[in-house]
RODO-2510 file (C-alpha; in nm, 4 decimals, decimal comma):
residues 591
     n   res          X          Y          Z
     1     m   -13,3511     3,9438    -8,1077
     2     d   -13,0937     3,8737    -7,8379
     3     g   -12,8266     3,8672    -8,1065
     4     l   -12,9161     4,2172    -8,2247
     5     h   -12,9176     4,3451    -7,8670
     6     d   -12,5718     4,1900    -7,8075
     7     l   -12,4490     4,3538    -8,1303
     8     l   -12,5483     4,6986    -8,0049
     9     l   -12,3930     4,6325    -7,6652
    10     a   -12,0666     4,5211    -7,8276
    11     l   -12,0291     4,7912    -8,0946
    12     g   -12,2287     5,0873    -7,9625
    13     d   -12,4343     5,3180    -8,1847
    14     l   -12,5105     5,1797    -8,5325
    15     s   -12,7092     5,3141    -8,8246
    16     e   -12,9682     5,0892    -8,9809
    17     g   -12,7392     5,0391    -9,2786
    18     e   -12,4562     4,9297    -9,0511
    19     i   -12,6940     4,6938    -8,8692
    20     h   -12,8022     4,5305    -9,1958
    21     q   -12,4364     4,4708    -9,2868
    22     r   -12,3828     4,2790    -8,9634
    23     f   -12,7181     4,1119    -8,9032
    24     e   -12,8543     3,8238    -9,1067
    25     g   -13,2204     3,8708    -9,1954
    26     e   -13,4522     4,1547    -9,1006
    27     p   -13,3344     4,3098    -8,7713
    28     p   -13,6166     4,3282    -8,5084
    29     l   -13,5457     4,6887    -8,4173
    30     q   -13,9078     4,7843    -8,3441
    31     q   -13,9485     4,4867    -8,1134
    32     l   -13,6356     4,5854    -7,9202
    33     f   -13,7706     4,9401    -7,8904
    34     e   -14,1083     4,8237    -7,7634
    35     e   -13,9359     4,6100    -7,5007
    36     r   -13,7235     4,9085    -7,3935
    37     r   -13,3993     4,7208    -7,4807
    38     a   -13,2872     4,9684    -7,7508
    39     f   -13,3915     5,3053    -7,8838
    40     p   -13,3153     5,5314    -8,1808
    41     l   -13,1463     5,8708    -8,1584
    42     n   -13,0034     6,1351    -8,3877
    43     l   -12,6246     6,1707    -8,3971
    44     a   -12,4529     6,4133    -8,6361
    45     g   -12,7649     6,4249    -8,8503
    46     e   -12,8021     6,0471    -8,8831
    47     k   -13,0455     5,8039    -8,7197
    48     r   -12,8632     5,5527    -8,4995
    49     w   -12,9688     5,2782    -8,2642
    50     v   -12,8157     5,2152    -7,9220
    51     a   -12,8745     4,9610    -7,6465
    52     a   -13,0781     5,0836    -7,3499
    53     e   -12,7779     5,0103    -7,1262
    54     d   -12,5965     5,3041    -7,2972
    55     a   -12,8699     5,5580    -7,2273
    56     a   -12,6782     5,7357    -6,9457
    57     r   -12,3537     5,7397    -7,1488
    58     v   -12,4992     5,8968    -7,4656
    59     r   -12,6951     6,1448    -7,2496
    60     d   -12,3932     6,2629    -7,0472
    61     a   -12,1255     6,2292    -7,3174
    62     l   -12,3104     6,3255    -7,6358
    63     g   -12,5970     6,5371    -7,4945
    64     v   -12,8781     6,3173    -7,6360
    65     p   -13,1686     6,2656    -7,3923
    66     p   -13,3029     5,9101    -7,3618
    67     p   -13,6647     5,8255    -7,4398
    68     p   -13,9124     5,8102    -7,1507
    69     g   -13,9967     5,4799    -6,9893
    70     l   -13,6473     5,3417    -6,9354
    71     p   -13,5732     5,1813    -6,5964
    72     r   -13,4200     5,4227    -6,3440
    73     e   -13,1096     5,2039    -6,2928
    74     l   -13,0166     5,2520    -6,6615
    75     l   -13,0151     5,6274    -6,6145
    76     e   -12,7678     5,6410    -6,3265
    77     p   -12,4564     5,8493    -6,4168
    78     v   -12,1299     5,6626    -6,4865
    79     k   -11,7779     5,7774    -6,3960
    80     d   -11,6447     5,8487    -6,7488
    81     p   -11,9254     5,8227    -7,0051
    82     l   -11,7282     5,9538    -7,3031
    83     g   -11,4237     5,7464    -7,2040
    84     d   -11,6441     5,4351    -7,2034
    85     l   -11,7788     5,5097    -7,5517
    86     v   -11,4353     5,5910    -7,6951
    87     s   -11,2771     5,2844    -7,5336
    88     r   -11,5444     5,0560    -7,6825
    89     w   -11,4964     5,2111    -8,0258
    90     a   -11,1220     5,1544    -8,0027
    91     r   -11,1668     4,7928    -7,8892
    92     t   -11,3925     4,7099    -8,1840
    93     h   -11,2232     4,9014    -8,4657
    94     g   -10,8857     4,9407    -8,6252
    95     p   -10,6730     5,2584    -8,6188
    96     f   -10,8843     5,5758    -8,6340
    97     r   -10,8435     5,9524    -8,6133
    98     a   -10,9888     6,1575    -8,3302
    99     e   -11,1369     6,3938    -8,5899
   100     d   -11,3315     6,1131    -8,7574
   101     l   -11,4779     5,9852    -8,4316
   102     a   -11,5734     6,3386    -8,3257
   103     a   -11,7494     6,3918    -8,6598
   104     r   -11,9405     6,0644    -8,6208
   105     w   -12,0803     6,1700    -8,2866
   106     g   -12,1172     6,5399    -8,3600
   107     v   -11,8908     6,6565    -8,0772
   108     g   -11,5698     6,8585    -8,0626
   109     t   -11,2388     6,6984    -8,1555
   110     a   -11,0770     6,8338    -7,8393
   111     v   -11,3312     6,6480    -7,6256
   112     v   -11,2599     6,3153    -7,7981
   113     r   -10,8832     6,3743    -7,7883
   114     s   -10,9022     6,4449    -7,4146
   115     a   -11,0770     6,1112    -7,3577
   116     l   -10,8174     5,9336    -7,5721
   117     e   -10,5332     6,0895    -7,3773
   118     r   -10,6867     5,9649    -7,0515
   119     l   -10,7017     5,6130    -7,1984
   120     a   -10,3437     5,6469    -7,3257
   121     g   -10,2336     5,7338    -6,9725
   122     q   -10,3764     5,3969    -6,8695
   123     e   -10,1910     5,2274    -7,1616
   124     r   -10,5227     5,1168    -7,3112
   125     v   -10,4760     5,3007    -7,6430
   126     l   -10,1712     5,4077    -7,8444
   127     e   -10,1121     5,7077    -8,0680
   128     g    -9,9094     5,6952    -8,3893
   129     e    -9,9200     5,6488    -8,7661
   130     f   -10,0446     5,2961    -8,8258
   131     l   -10,2131     5,2921    -9,1664
   132     p   -10,0484     5,3568    -9,5046
   133     g   -10,1462     5,6700    -9,6897
   134     g   -10,0273     5,9360    -9,4473
   135     r   -10,3609     6,0245    -9,2795
   136     g   -10,1862     6,1878    -8,9851
   137     r   -10,1888     6,0880    -8,6182
   138     e   -10,4081     5,7886    -8,5400
   139     w   -10,5251     5,6010    -8,2331
   140     v   -10,5638     5,2289    -8,1760
   141     d   -10,6476     5,0000    -7,8868
   142     a   -10,3350     4,8288    -7,7520
   143     e   -10,4828     4,4783    -7,7821
   144     v   -10,6204     4,5500    -8,1295
   145     l   -10,2740     4,6531    -8,2441
   146     k   -10,1247     4,3315    -8,1111
   147     a   -10,3908     4,1291    -8,2911
   148     l   -10,3311     4,3182    -8,6151
   149     k    -9,9583     4,2487    -8,5910
   150     r   -10,0209     3,8798    -8,5303
   151     r   -10,2504     3,8569    -8,8305
   152     s   -10,0137     4,0545    -9,0515
   153     l    -9,7202     3,8348    -8,9563
   154     a    -9,9234     3,5197    -9,0172
   155     k   -10,0232     3,6507    -9,3600
   156     l    -9,6632     3,7369    -9,4477
   157     r    -9,5480     3,3900    -9,3453
   158     k    -9,8051     3,2238    -9,5692
   159     q    -9,6899     3,4310    -9,8653
   160     v    -9,3580     3,2467    -9,8802
   161     e    -9,3626     2,8930   -10,0157
   162     p    -9,0469     2,7050    -9,9195
   163     v    -8,7738     2,6580   -10,1796
   164     d    -8,5690     2,3421   -10,2232
   165     p    -8,2139     2,3121   -10,0835
   166     a    -8,0491     2,3750   -10,4219
   167     a    -8,2294     2,7101   -10,4439
   168     l    -8,0883     2,8047   -10,1028
   169     a    -7,7372     2,7155   -10,2230
   170     r    -7,7846     2,9306   -10,5359
   171     f    -7,9077     3,2152   -10,3180
   172     v    -7,6188     3,1908   -10,0694
   173     a    -7,3576     3,1980   -10,3478
   174     d    -7,5168     3,5153   -10,4813
   175     w    -7,5777     3,6713   -10,1382
   176     q    -7,2155     3,6253   -10,0322
   177     g    -7,0736     3,7502   -10,3600
   178     l    -6,9341     3,4299   -10,5125
   179     a    -7,1649     3,4445   -10,8108
   180     r    -7,0635     3,8047   -10,8838
   181     p    -6,7161     3,8799   -10,7442
   182     r    -6,6283     4,2444   -10,6875
   183     r    -6,2969     4,4272   -10,6887
   184     g    -6,1168     4,6861   -10,4825
   185     l    -6,0392     4,7514   -10,1176
   186     d    -6,3880     4,8769   -10,0366
   187     a    -6,5343     4,5532   -10,1692
   188     l    -6,2796     4,3578    -9,9637
   189     l    -6,3804     4,5486    -9,6505
   190     g    -6,7437     4,4695    -9,7293
   191     a    -6,6605     4,0992    -9,7609
   192     v    -6,4808     4,1078    -9,4255
   193     e    -6,7798     4,2809    -9,2693
   194     q    -7,0103     4,0053    -9,3944
   195     l    -6,7770     3,7311    -9,2703
   196     q    -6,6894     3,8928    -8,9372
   197     g    -6,7096     3,6670    -8,6371
   198     a    -6,7359     3,3454    -8,8408
   199     p    -6,4645     3,0863    -8,7637
   200     l    -6,2609     3,0669    -9,0870
   201     v    -5,9874     2,8166    -9,1675
   202     a    -5,6723     3,0248    -9,1976
   203     s    -5,5172     2,8262    -9,4841
   204     a    -5,8259     2,8879    -9,6994
   205     l    -5,8895     3,2498    -9,5991
   206     e    -5,7028     3,4331    -9,8743
   207     r    -5,6488     3,1729   -10,1436
   208     e    -6,0065     3,0388   -10,1439
   209     m    -6,2590     3,2379    -9,9415
   210     l    -6,1643     3,5997   -10,0044
   211     s    -6,0334     3,5341   -10,3565
   212     a    -6,3731     3,3845   -10,4427
   213     r    -6,5400     3,7130   -10,3474
   214     i    -6,2780     3,9653   -10,4628
   215     q    -6,1126     3,9328   -10,8041
   216     p    -5,8358     4,0008   -10,8324
   217     l    -5,7268     3,9701   -10,4701
   218     r    -5,3712     4,1020   -10,4596
   219     p    -5,1144     3,9891   -10,2021
   220     g    -5,1145     4,2502    -9,9319
   221     d    -5,4663     4,3844    -9,9907
   222     l    -5,5810     4,2513    -9,6559
   223     d    -5,2701     4,3962    -9,4876
   224     i    -5,3715     4,7425    -9,6050
   225     l    -5,6950     4,7098    -9,4079
   226     f    -5,5021     4,5935    -9,0999
   227     s    -5,2540     4,8791    -9,1329
   228     a    -5,5407     5,1292    -9,1628
   229     g    -5,6911     5,0005    -8,8383
   230     e    -6,0120     4,8927    -9,0120
   231     v    -5,9849     4,5204    -8,9337
   232     i    -5,8479     4,3016    -8,6558
   233     w    -5,8115     3,9248    -8,6393
   234     r    -5,8456     3,6820    -8,3539
   235     g    -5,7512     3,3175    -8,3159
   236     v    -6,0312     3,0709    -8,2525
   237     e    -5,8574     2,7331    -8,2296
   238     p    -5,5622     2,5464    -8,3808
   239     v    -5,6315     2,2830    -8,6463
   240     g    -5,3557     2,0257    -8,6623
   241     s    -4,9961     2,1391    -8,6289
   242     r    -4,9927     2,4030    -8,9026
   243     d    -5,3425     2,5466    -8,9407
   244     g    -5,6152     2,7020    -8,7365
   245     r    -5,9444     2,8839    -8,7363
   246     i    -5,9471     3,2588    -8,7010
   247     a    -6,2153     3,5268    -8,7037
   248     l    -6,1989     3,8678    -8,8674
   249     y    -6,3777     4,1711    -8,7253
   250     l    -6,4289     4,5310    -8,8173
   251     t    -6,2430     4,7103    -8,5407
   252     d    -6,5444     4,9123    -8,4258
   253     h    -6,7633     4,6004    -8,4117
   254     y    -6,5217     4,3797    -8,2188
   255     r    -6,6260     4,4574    -7,8614
   256     l    -6,9916     4,3660    -7,9192
   257     l    -6,9350     4,0641    -8,1453
   258     a    -6,6308     3,8880    -8,0000
   259     p    -6,6929     3,6135    -7,7429
   260     q    -6,5154     3,6169    -7,4096
   261     p    -6,1578     3,4855    -7,4464
   262     k    -6,0251     3,1748    -7,2836
   263     k    -5,7181     3,2019    -7,0624
   264     a    -5,3904     3,0517    -7,1786
   265     e    -5,2181     2,8814    -6,8865
   266     g    -4,8537     2,9076    -6,7922
   267     e    -4,6086     3,1424    -6,6239
   268     l    -4,4700     3,2717    -6,9516
   269     c    -4,8204     3,3489    -7,0810
   270     e    -4,8830     3,5564    -6,7684
   271     k    -4,5535     3,7403    -6,8170
   272     l    -4,6519     3,8213    -7,1736
   273     r    -4,9915     3,9498    -7,0627
   274     q    -4,8319     4,1824    -6,8120
   275     e    -4,5680     4,2992    -7,0575
   276     l    -4,8169     4,3669    -7,3358
   277     r    -5,0458     4,5435    -7,0918
   278     r    -4,7550     4,7636    -6,9820
   279     r    -4,5821     4,8233    -7,3159
   280     g    -4,8685     4,7994    -7,5647
   281     a    -4,7976     4,6638    -7,9127
   282     s    -4,4519     4,5044    -7,9154
   283     f    -4,2179     4,3250    -8,1513
   284     f    -4,1026     3,9711    -8,0760
   285     a    -3,7452     4,0815    -8,0033
   286     d    -3,8658     4,3334    -7,7457
   287     l    -4,0795     4,0708    -7,5754
   288     q    -3,7875     3,8296    -7,5693
   289     t    -3,5680     4,0916    -7,4062
   290     a    -3,8342     4,1737    -7,1490
   291     t    -3,9159     3,8132    -7,0547
   292     g    -3,5749     3,6513    -7,1051
   293     a    -3,7486     3,3494    -7,2578
   294     f    -3,6008     3,1212    -7,5221
   295     p    -3,7342     3,2060    -7,8703
   296     a    -3,9116     2,8726    -7,9167
   297     d    -4,0779     2,8951    -7,5742
   298     l    -4,1781     3,2559    -7,6324
   299     l    -4,3248     3,1766    -7,9737
   300     k    -4,5293     2,8889    -7,8330
   301     a    -4,6623     3,1066    -7,5521
   302     l    -4,7579     3,3797    -7,7989
   303     w    -4,9539     3,1358    -8,0125
   304     d    -5,1163     2,9852    -7,7038
   305     l    -5,2423     3,3376    -7,6294
   306     v    -5,3525     3,3769    -7,9921
   307     w    -5,5605     3,0581    -7,9924
   308     a    -5,7085     3,1557    -7,6551
   309     g    -5,8375     3,4772    -7,8140
   310     e    -5,6224     3,7046    -7,5962
   311     v    -5,3550     3,8317    -7,8350
   312     t    -5,3485     3,9466    -8,1967
   313     n    -5,0997     4,0935    -8,4417
   314     d    -5,1160     4,4051    -8,6567
   315     t    -5,0640     4,1966    -8,9711
   316     l    -5,1294     3,8453    -9,1007
   317     a    -4,7572     3,7891    -9,1661
   318     p    -4,7036     3,5673    -8,8572
   319     l    -5,0128     3,3646    -8,9430
   320     r    -4,8874     3,3093    -9,2968
   321     s    -4,5493     3,1966    -9,1613
   322     y    -4,7290     2,9699    -8,9159
   323     l    -4,9080     2,8066    -9,2101
   324     r    -4,5876     2,7654    -9,4143
   325     g    -4,3890     2,6048    -9,1367
   326     a    -4,0094     2,5996    -9,1530
   327     p    -3,8642     2,8884    -9,3543
   328     k    -3,7093     2,8512    -9,6940
   329     e    -3,3475     2,9553    -9,7417
   330     d    -3,4592     3,2871    -9,8876
   331     r    -3,7444     3,4015    -9,6660
   332     r    -3,9456     3,6807    -9,8239
   333     i    -4,2346     3,8533    -9,6538
   334     p    -4,5202     3,9928    -9,8652
   335     h    -4,6281     4,3383    -9,7541
   336     l    -4,8741     4,5635    -9,9372
   337     g    -4,8248     4,3603   -10,2533
   338     r    -4,4412     4,3706   -10,2505
   339     a    -4,2091     4,1037   -10,1161
   340     f    -3,8898     4,1806    -9,9248
   341     r    -3,6250     3,9773    -9,7423
   342     s    -3,6770     4,0077    -9,3675
   343     r    -3,3805     4,1394    -9,1625
   344     r    -3,5497     4,1006    -8,8259
   345     i    -3,4321     3,8260    -8,5955
   346     g    -3,7030     3,5864    -8,4936
   347     p    -3,8499     3,2477    -8,5780
   348     p    -4,1252     3,2074    -8,8416
   349     g    -4,4580     3,3075    -8,6944
   350     s    -4,3113     3,5877    -8,4820
   351     e    -4,3306     3,8728    -8,7339
   352     g    -4,5117     4,1996    -8,6741
   353     r    -4,6242     4,3644    -8,3519
   354     w    -4,8170     4,1709    -8,0895
   355     s    -5,0853     4,3259    -7,8706
   356     l    -5,3664     4,2320    -7,6352
   357     l    -5,7113     4,2266    -7,7899
   358     p    -5,9733     4,4685    -7,6516
   359     a    -6,2019     4,3223    -7,3886
   360     p    -6,5503     4,2335    -7,5194
   361     s    -6,8166     4,4643    -7,3756
   362     g    -7,1859     4,5507    -7,3947
   363     t    -7,4954     4,4248    -7,2186
   364     p    -7,6206     4,0741    -7,3009
   365     t    -7,9046     4,2291    -7,5016
   366     e    -7,6694     4,4541    -7,6984
   367     r    -7,4359     4,1636    -7,7752
   368     a    -7,7181     3,9288    -7,8757
   369     t    -7,8644     4,2005    -8,0994
   370     a    -7,5297     4,2632    -8,2703
   371     l    -7,4815     3,8896    -8,3223
   372     a    -7,8295     3,8384    -8,4686
   373     q    -7,7834     4,1306    -8,7076
   374     t    -7,4447     3,9951    -8,8178
   375     l    -7,5888     3,6479    -8,8831
   376     l    -7,8701     3,7949    -9,0918
   377     a    -7,6240     4,0077    -9,2881
   378     r    -7,3989     3,7070    -9,3512
   379     h    -7,6590     3,4485    -9,4472
   380     g    -7,9682     3,6450    -9,5499
   381     v    -8,1783     3,3596    -9,4115
   382     v    -8,0929     3,2311    -9,0627
   383     t    -8,2086     2,8933    -8,9338
   384     r    -8,1377     2,6862    -8,6270
   385     e    -7,8968     2,4781    -8,8366
   386     t    -7,7100     2,7900    -8,9518
   387     v    -7,6464     2,9074    -8,5964
   388     h    -7,5366     2,5638    -8,4737
   389     a    -7,2869     2,5355    -8,7612
   390     e    -7,1097     2,8507    -8,6393
   391     e    -7,0729     2,6992    -8,2904
   392     i    -7,2154     3,0074    -8,1222
   393     t    -7,2189     2,9989    -7,7442
   394     g    -7,5733     2,9302    -7,6303
   395     g    -7,6779     2,8063    -7,9750
   396     f    -7,9989     2,9194    -8,1408
   397     a    -8,1545     3,0068    -7,8051
   398     a    -7,8990     3,2871    -7,7670
   399     v    -8,0315     3,4812    -8,0663
   400     y    -8,3910     3,3599    -8,1006
   401     p    -8,5427     3,6246    -7,8674
   402     v    -8,3666     3,9003    -8,0626
   403     l    -8,4747     3,7567    -8,3982
   404     k    -8,8328     3,7356    -8,2700
   405     a    -8,8177     4,0971    -8,1481
   406     m    -8,6785     4,2039    -8,4852
   407     e    -8,9737     4,0286    -8,6507
   408     d    -9,2187     4,2109    -8,4267
   409     a    -9,0491     4,5401    -8,5148
   410     g    -9,0606     4,4662    -8,8889
   411     r    -8,6801     4,4389    -8,9163
   412     a    -8,6871     4,0674    -8,9970
   413     r    -8,9374     3,8198    -9,1361
   414     r    -9,0137     3,4752    -9,0081
   415     g    -9,1456     3,1987    -9,2263
   416     y    -9,0878     2,8541    -9,3705
   417     f    -8,8459     2,9646    -9,6410
   418     v    -8,6454     2,6462    -9,7070
   419     a    -8,8057     2,3027    -9,7230
   420     g    -8,6672     2,0341    -9,4956
   421     l    -8,5284     2,2680    -9,2305
   422     g    -8,6633     2,3654    -8,8899
   423     g    -8,9658     2,5909    -8,8708
   424     a    -8,7833     2,8772    -8,6969
   425     q    -8,6404     3,0552    -9,0029
   426     f    -8,5752     3,4295    -9,0165
   427     a    -8,4859     3,6467    -9,3157
   428     i    -8,3592     4,0000    -9,3464
   429     p    -8,6135     4,2204    -9,5311
   430     g    -8,5729     4,1661    -9,9031
   431     a    -8,3797     3,8411    -9,8669
   432     e    -8,6903     3,6238    -9,8912
   433     e    -8,7817     3,7781   -10,2262
   434     r    -8,4276     3,7289   -10,3492
   435     l    -8,4367     3,3690   -10,2266
   436     r    -8,7570     3,3049   -10,4203
   437     s    -8,5936     3,4428   -10,7351
   438     f    -8,3595     3,1414   -10,7255
   439     r    -8,6450     2,8914   -10,7046
   440     e    -8,6046     2,7793   -11,0674
   441     p    -8,2752     2,6441   -11,2074
   442     a    -8,0659     2,8988   -11,3925
   443     a    -8,0761     2,9154   -11,7718
   444     e    -7,6948     2,9179   -11,7653
   445     p    -7,5975     2,7097   -11,4580
   446     l    -7,3023     2,8348   -11,2542
   447     t    -7,0432     2,5875   -11,1277
   448     l    -6,8346     2,6888   -10,8263
   449     v    -6,5467     2,5277   -10,6401
   450     v    -6,5717     2,6435   -10,2795
   451     a    -6,3779     2,5675    -9,9632
   452     a    -6,5817     2,3123    -9,7703
   453     t    -6,5519     2,5339    -9,4616
   454     d    -6,6625     2,8518    -9,6417
   455     p    -6,9826     3,0033    -9,4962
   456     a    -7,0997     3,0217    -9,8592
   457     n    -7,1137     2,6392    -9,8645
   458     p    -7,4443     2,5481    -9,6973
   459     y    -7,3820     2,1718    -9,7142
   460     g    -7,2764     2,0165    -9,3876
   461     a    -7,4041     2,3270    -9,2074
   462     t    -7,7492     2,4644    -9,2924
   463     l    -7,8125     2,1700    -9,5271
   464     p    -7,7219     1,8064    -9,4611
   465     w    -7,4711     1,6261    -9,6806
   466     p    -7,6438     1,4136    -9,9467
   467     r    -7,6402     1,0466    -9,8622
   468     t    -7,3939     0,8273   -10,0524
   469     n    -7,2600     0,4744   -10,0452
   470     g    -6,9025     0,5782   -10,1256
   471     e    -6,6224     0,4958    -9,8813
   472     a    -6,5266     0,8603    -9,8250
   473     r    -6,7457     1,0732    -9,6056
   474     a    -6,7827     1,4414    -9,6838
   475     q    -6,6896     1,6804    -9,4038
   476     r    -6,6406     2,0508    -9,3560
   477     a    -6,2713     1,9845    -9,3052
   478     a    -5,9751     2,2168    -9,3464
   479     g    -5,8351     2,1893    -9,6986
   480     a    -6,1411     2,0144    -9,8417
   481     q    -6,3368     2,1644   -10,1293
   482     v    -6,6871     2,1196   -10,2655
   483     v    -6,8129     2,1621   -10,6209
   484     l    -7,1569     2,3179   -10,6577
   485     h    -7,3413     2,3087   -10,9904
   486     d    -7,6430     2,5374   -11,0002
   487     g    -7,6637     2,5039   -10,6241
   488     a    -7,6534     2,1241   -10,6186
   489     l    -7,3581     1,9516   -10,4530
   490     v    -7,1835     1,7422   -10,7216
   491     g    -6,8408     1,6768   -10,5702
   492     w    -6,6264     1,6815   -10,2570
   493     l    -6,2476     1,6770   -10,2747
   494     g    -6,0498     1,6040    -9,9596
   495     r    -5,7199     1,7764    -9,8911
   496     g    -5,4192     1,5685    -9,9857
   497     e    -5,6221     1,2454   -10,0140
   498     q    -5,6642     1,2786   -10,3928
   499     n    -6,0014     1,1134   -10,3381
   500     l    -6,3036     1,2657   -10,5071
   501     q    -6,6512     1,1911   -10,3825
   502     t    -6,9341     1,2561   -10,6269
   503     f    -7,3015     1,3334   -10,5738
   504     l    -7,4543     1,2813   -10,9164
   505     p    -7,8199     1,2092   -10,9976
   506     g    -7,9079     0,8670   -11,1289
   507     e    -8,1112     0,9870   -11,4258
   508     e    -7,9891     1,0996   -11,7653
   509     p    -7,9188     1,3475   -11,9108
   510     e    -7,8753     1,5259   -11,5764
   511     r    -7,6098     1,2778   -11,4611
   512     s    -7,3845     1,3325   -11,7617
   513     q    -7,4376     1,7084   -11,7570
   514     r    -7,3334     1,7382   -11,3931
   515     a    -7,0410     1,4976   -11,4431
   516     r    -6,9044     1,7208   -11,7197
   517     a    -6,9581     2,0315   -11,5076
   518     l    -6,7724     1,8680   -11,2157
   519     a    -6,4776     1,7629   -11,4323
   520     h    -6,4434     2,1029   -11,5993
   521     a    -6,4656     2,2848   -11,2654
   522     l    -6,1789     2,0758   -11,1272
   523     a    -5,9743     2,1324   -11,4424
   524     a    -6,0376     2,5064   -11,4162
   525     l    -5,8537     2,5125   -11,0810
   526     v    -5,5370     2,4475   -11,2793
   527     d    -5,6308     2,6296   -11,5995
   528     e    -5,7033     2,9490   -11,4036
   529     g    -5,3817     2,9232   -11,2033
   530     k    -5,5389     2,8436   -10,8678
   531     r    -5,3362     2,5213   -10,8468
   532     k    -5,0135     2,4136   -11,0124
   533     a    -5,1468     2,0620   -11,0574
   534     l    -5,4313     1,8401   -10,9434
   535     l    -5,4073     1,4638   -10,9036
   536     i    -5,7193     1,2492   -10,8610
   537     a    -5,6410     0,8906   -10,7676
   538     r    -5,9799     0,7588   -10,6571
   539     v    -6,3405     0,8467   -10,7251
   540     d    -6,6089     0,7282   -10,4837
   541     g    -6,3670     0,4781   -10,3309
   542     e    -6,2496     0,3114   -10,6518
   543     d    -5,9597     0,3700   -10,8901
   544     v    -6,0262     0,6672   -11,1115
   545     e    -5,9464     0,4637   -11,4245
   546     g    -6,2528     0,2472   -11,3723
   547     s    -6,4787     0,5276   -11,2561
   548     p    -6,7804     0,6425   -11,4609
   549     l    -6,6314     0,9915   -11,4226
   550     a    -6,3121     0,8980   -11,6123
   551     p    -6,4390     0,9990   -11,9611
   552     a    -6,5464     1,3412   -11,8326
   553     l    -6,2092     1,3947   -11,6619
   554     k    -6,0212     1,3025   -11,9799
   555     a    -6,2385     1,5373   -12,1824
   556     a    -6,1559     1,8162   -11,9358
   557     g    -5,7810     1,7699   -11,9888
   558     f    -5,6756     1,5195   -11,7211
   559     t    -5,4206     1,2619   -11,8354
   560     s    -5,3853     0,9083   -11,7092
   561     g    -5,0727     0,8193   -11,5104
   562     s    -4,9415     0,5622   -11,2679
   563     k    -5,0879     0,7431   -10,9677
   564     g    -5,4177     0,8475   -11,1208
   565     y    -5,5507     1,1259   -11,3414
   566     l    -5,3325     1,4383   -11,3421
   567     k    -5,4066     1,7877   -11,4610
   568     t    -5,1044     2,0173   -11,4934
   569     a    -5,0562     2,3785   -11,5961
   570     p    -4,8928     2,4500   -11,9327
   571     l    -4,5141     2,4757   -11,9265
   572     g    -4,3865     2,8133   -11,8186
   573     r    -4,6936     2,9079   -11,6204
   574     g    -4,7278     2,8430   -11,2507
   575     a    -5,0064     2,9053   -11,0088
   576     i    -5,1124     3,2636   -10,9560
   577     a    -5,2716     3,2062   -10,6186
   578     p    -5,1653     3,4304   -10,3268
   579     e    -4,8201     3,3551   -10,1896
   580     p    -4,9338     3,2154    -9,8496
   581     a    -5,1002     2,9212   -10,0239
   582     e    -4,7935     2,8130   -10,2220
   583     a    -4,6773     2,5389    -9,9901
   584     l    -5,0270     2,3961    -9,9599
   585     e    -5,0702     2,3875   -10,3369
   586     e    -4,7502     2,1893   -10,3680
   587     e    -4,8814     1,9468   -10,1103
   588     d    -5,2117     1,9056   -10,2962
   589     a    -5,0340     1,8355   -10,6232
   590     g    -4,7826     1,5964   -10,4773
   591     g    -5,0123     1,4048   -10,2419
***
């Protein structure tokens, strides 16, 4: 009997049918009535039961007189009788319309709406459209809405069973456009937008990363975007003596996404800052005249400012020259797809106009939001490991609050999407379904050769490198490449070392199938003109001749020689890779 009384106190007026739905057994209604703990009344033409403690509220709010015999203290007026009844209804029910509640109690809609508006002024209820189906404006208790969101999010998280790492690799290749390359300048701009802000190895930018997404990528295509003012580039850090990491940005996104620059030290660097601030974009010769510096000193100071993130150029020509090193006797500069012999006086790496980069701006919240959105757009699924791999200032903690807020707002989903990774995983809406579509191996497996540093290679970043006993250790190093077969890592080729590290399963026939796929993918680098030649001297730390991979390499067209297995292009046909990569290709072929 106490349980039935508590039910009426908690929920308010209930019909006998509603009581039977919530009460196990035969409800002792008559006994409660005889003890003056509850009484029946007629509301909107229906018999309902209420607790005696609500007698004053239903009398003053709904105009229903209580039965005789109730204690006087239960009949004392309360401050807001209708507000109390409406508030209790909101606390114990989901979203509802004012019209429906008014019809239940047989009162005017305006009266109920007035009570709801008073509660809304106290931030106890919220008005909006909460349920599907377009029923119009609805009301819900603030705490009920929070609980509903928590339950909905928990349900959504449970819907996603984690995929294995190979499925993530298949998804990333498709998400970033490697599985289905596009063509044209608009597609190139889209690829830049997806990659913006990521530290990219300059030597692999055009010949490996962008050419994997855009086919064909013509020399000068990227320069068109720079000339149009759509894209700017920024140095991140030098890598060795003739390479470095840079970041590309859409011009309008730069201020919110770019980190604060470092400050290059030195008197000449300060002179250049002042001169560029005064003159704006300037050619090398003009800067030399203004500063009186020796060309070599001026060039070094300019590149110190570049790697500090302070200065950029309106073209990639100086970066390409920086990668090539000393000029050839006939120095030609590619521009918009056409090469010409430069007449300007200046050392390699000084071409084009130099200018100060815009100062990053925006509130911390605006910048963190822009960064989180960019990460989701780039990766589809963002994990703690993904963020750490991009060396973002502040790490995962810098974007986690924004990702969580995006989840609460329905603009991102959180769940355990990929097995073996941390529990804090967020996906852009639609990405989790696309990820699940790659759960099963493909009927026609795709084999890709990707720059080890490419964001489309999840190994060594989001995913750990597979363990191996070979002497070489895979790294996301400049110039290194990985071979992915249906998302599984099958090979790692270091730059200039001619040493191939394999990651093949121990069981047959999978081992032989992946070995053949690896060998043919390496041969295709030459067959498709991406390299002039490819020499493999060692496989997993031993001479290639004695390697289990040797038969597959021979079948793919490699020939045995004194230095190892060599694959060369047919006579009369050289590499068709973009011109900036030419010197590096020669280095790869020659060791």
